[in-house]
C-alpha positions in Angstrom: 107.8 106.2 87.5 108.4 103.2 89.5 108.9 100.0 87.2 108.5 96.3 88.2 111.5 96.3 89.7 111.0 99.0 92.0 107.3 98.0 93.1 108.9 94.6 94.2 111.6 96.4 95.9 108.7 98.5 98.2 106.9 95.1 98.1 109.7 93.5 100.0 110.7 96.6 101.9 106.9 96.9 103.3 106.8 93.2 104.3 109.5 93.6 107.0 107.9 96.7 108.4 104.2 96.5 108.1 102.9 92.8 108.5 100.6 91.5 111.2 99.8 95.2 112.4 96.4 95.5 113.7 94.9 98.7 111.5 92.9 101.1 113.7 92.0 104.1 111.7 92.1 105.1 108.0 92.2 108.5 106.3 92.0 109.5 103.2 92.6 113.8 102.0 92.2 113.0 98.3 89.4 111.1 97.6 89.7 110.5 93.9 92.7 108.1 94.6 90.2 105.6 95.7 88.2 103.6 93.6 86.0 101.4 95.6 83.6 103.0 97.8 85.4 105.1 100.0 83.2 104.8 103.2 83.2 101.2 103.0 87.0 101.4 102.0 87.8 103.2 105.3 85.2 100.8 107.6 86.2 97.9 106.4 90.0 97.7 107.2 89.8 99.0 110.6 90.3 96.0 112.6 92.3 93.8 109.6 95.7 93.7 109.4 98.1 93.2 106.6 99.0 89.4 106.4 101.0 89.6 103.3 102.1 92.3 100.4 102.1 90.2 96.5 102.6 92.1 93.5 100.8 91.8 90.1 102.7 93.8 87.3 102.7 97.4 88.8 100.4 96.9 91.3 100.7 96.3 95.0 98.8 93.8 96.5 98.1 94.2 100.2 96.5 91.2 101.5 94.4 91.5 104.9 92.2 89.0 106.4 89.1 89.4 104.0 90.4 91.7 101.7 92.9 92.6 99.1 93.9 96.2 98.7 95.2 96.8 95.4 97.8 100.0 95.3 99.1 101.6 92.2 101.9 104.0 92.2 101.9 105.8 89.3 104.1 108.5 88.6 104.8 109.8 91.9 103.6 107.5 94.1 105.9 106.7 97.7 104.9 104.8 100.9 106.3 106.2 104.0 106.6 104.9 107.7 105.9 107.2 110.3 104.8 107.5 113.7 101.4 109.0 114.6 102.7 112.1 116.1 104.5 113.3 113.2 103.1 116.0 111.3 101.0 115.5 108.3 103.0 115.8 104.6 100.5 118.2 102.4 101.4 115.2 99.5 100.3 112.7 102.3 96.7 111.7 101.2 96.0 107.9 102.8 97.1 107.2 106.0 96.7 104.1 107.8 97.3 104.2 111.6 98.1 101.2 113.1 97.3 100.1 117.2 101.0 100.6 118.0 100.7 104.1 116.6 102.9 103.8 113.7 101.5 105.1 110.2 102.0 103.9 106.6 101.2 106.7 104.7 100.8 107.2 101.0 102.4 110.4 99.2 101.9 111.8 95.9 102.5 114.6 94.7 100.8 114.3 91.3 97.6 113.1 92.8 98.1 109.9 90.0 97.9 106.8 92.4 94.6 105.0 93.1 93.9 102.5 95.1 91.1 99.7 95.7 89.4 97.0 98.1 88.1 94.1 97.0 87.0 91.3 97.9 90.0 88.4 98.1 87.7 85.8 95.8 87.4 88.5 93.4 90.9 89.5 92.7 91.4 87.7 89.4 87.7 89.2 87.9 89.1 92.7 88.8 89.8 94.4 85.5 93.1 96.0 86.3 94.4 93.0 87.2 92.8 90.1 84.5 94.1 92.4 82.0 97.8 92.0 83.1 100.0 90.2 80.4 103.0 88.3 81.4 105.8 89.1 83.6 108.9 89.0 82.8 110.1 86.3 84.4 107.0 84.1 83.3 107.9 80.7 81.8 105.4 81.1 79.1 106.7 84.5 77.9 108.5 83.2 75.1 109.0 83.8 71.3 105.8 82.4 69.9 104.0 84.3 72.6 105.3 87.5 71.6 104.9 86.7 67.9 101.2 86.0 68.6 100.7 89.6 70.7 102.4 91.4 68.0 101.4 90.3 64.5 98.6 92.9 63.9 100.2 95.8 65.9 101.0 98.8 63.3 102.9 100.5 65.9 107.1 101.1 67.3 108.0 98.3 69.5 108.7 100.8 71.7 105.0 101.2 72.2 104.1 97.6 72.0 106.4 97.4 75.0 105.2 99.4 77.5 101.5 97.7 76.6 101.0 96.1 80.0 98.5 93.3 78.6 101.4 91.7 76.5 104.6 92.3 79.4 103.3 93.3 82.6 105.4 95.6 84.9 107.9 97.0 81.9 108.1 100.5 81.7 110.4 103.4 79.8 113.4 102.5 81.3 113.5 99.1 81.0 111.7 98.8 77.9 114.5 100.9 76.7 117.1 98.9 78.1 115.1 95.9 76.7 115.2 96.8 73.3 118.9 98.2 73.2 119.8 94.2 74.7 117.9 93.0 71.8 119.1 95.2 69.5 116.1 96.6 67.6 115.1 99.7 66.5 112.3 101.3 69.0 110.7 102.4 66.1 110.5 99.4 64.0 106.5 98.2 63.6 105.9 95.3 65.9 104.3 93.2 63.4 107.6 93.0 61.5 110.0 91.8 64.4 111.0 88.7 64.0 110.9 85.3 65.7 114.5 85.5 67.0 114.0 89.0 67.4 110.7 88.0 70.2 113.2 85.4 71.5 116.2 88.2 72.4 113.5 90.4 73.9 112.2 87.8 76.2 116.0 87.0 77.1 117.0 90.5 77.9 113.4 91.6 79.7 114.5 88.5 81.9 117.5 89.0 82.7 117.7 93.1 83.0 114.2 92.7 85.5 115.8 90.2 87.5 119.2 92.2 88.0 117.1 95.4 88.5 115.3 93.7 91.4 118.7 92.2 92.8 120.2 96.1 93.1 117.0 97.2 94.1 116.0 98.7 90.8 116.6 102.1 89.4 117.1 105.5 91.3 116.2 108.4 89.0 114.8 111.7 89.6 111.8 111.4 91.6 111.8 107.6 92.4 113.1 106.0 96.1 111.5 103.0 98.0 111.2 105.9 100.4 111.5 103.1 103.0 115.7 103.6 103.5 116.1 101.5 100.1 118.0 103.2 97.3 118.2 101.5 93.9 121.4 101.1 92.1 120.8 99.3 89.1 120.8 103.1 87.5 124.7 102.0 87.5 124.1 99.5 84.9 121.9 101.3 82.4 123.3 100.9 78.9 121.1 103.7 77.3 118.5 105.5 79.6 119.2 108.8 80.5 122.8 108.2 78.6 122.0 110.7 75.6 125.1 112.3 74.4 127.2 109.9 75.7 129.5 106.9 74.1 127.9 103.3 73.4 129.3 101.2 75.8 129.5 98.3 72.8 130.2 100.5 69.8 131.3 104.0 71.1 128.4 105.6 68.9 127.1 108.4 70.6 123.6 107.6 72.5 120.2 109.7 70.9 116.8 110.3 72.6 113.9 110.8 70.6 110.2 110.5 71.1 108.3 107.4 70.7 104.8 107.4 71.6 105.8 110.7 74.0 108.1 109.0 75.6 111.7 109.6 76.0 113.6 106.6 73.8 116.9 106.1 74.3 118.7 104.3 71.8 122.3 103.5 69.8 121.4 104.4 66.2 124.3 101.8 65.5 123.7 99.0 67.4 119.6 98.9 66.8 120.0 100.1 63.0 117.0 99.4 61.5 117.8 97.0 58.5 116.3 97.8 55.4 
């Protein structure tokens, strides 16, 4: 699944390829993908140009003169830039055609991705944006903030880190890496995490995401930016996908368990739960 670093990579790459191109037509081949009125979605974007692309958590926010187009890649979403004459792939569900006859195509093998067109003044009141928590690089992300968010949560800390209303943009890969950095067992109850541990979570999230963005994200299985950019952060992963390998710190074998239905990689020694 594309996480914050991968979405940021897609954002930065798209900004060099599609800005200021006038939209000639919009074709939707899988209607449930569009959360706003379908006919207005197709009609209102014609004649608009993408003048900027922002991001909030895992949401891409395409800015036009009058609207924001919100796009969430979910599990498998990818963007392609192709000529209008290129044959449509069966997994391409939304195609924006520009006046220069190039196209921006959204492809999604599992059809989980979602788009929503809203008026610009409605952005901060749109539910999916309004509920986003602080991002890893936000100065307001402090140990006190996390302590307050965790205090009544009797769920594993790994599950709490995946809650986008607490820290926005963290997904399974980076939650595993942050917990290893913070030396916290993933099944520890969030309400029992100490202030010092919260501080390590903050520092780990900021450092890991900053480095991952610099390296273009993590390319694992189905994720690539699909725009000629391949992430390199997988070279720096300390625990994720390293089941059965030695911990890079202590040499203990990395384990993989399920927490909240998600594959969770950790070092049983470095992240031993203190009794």
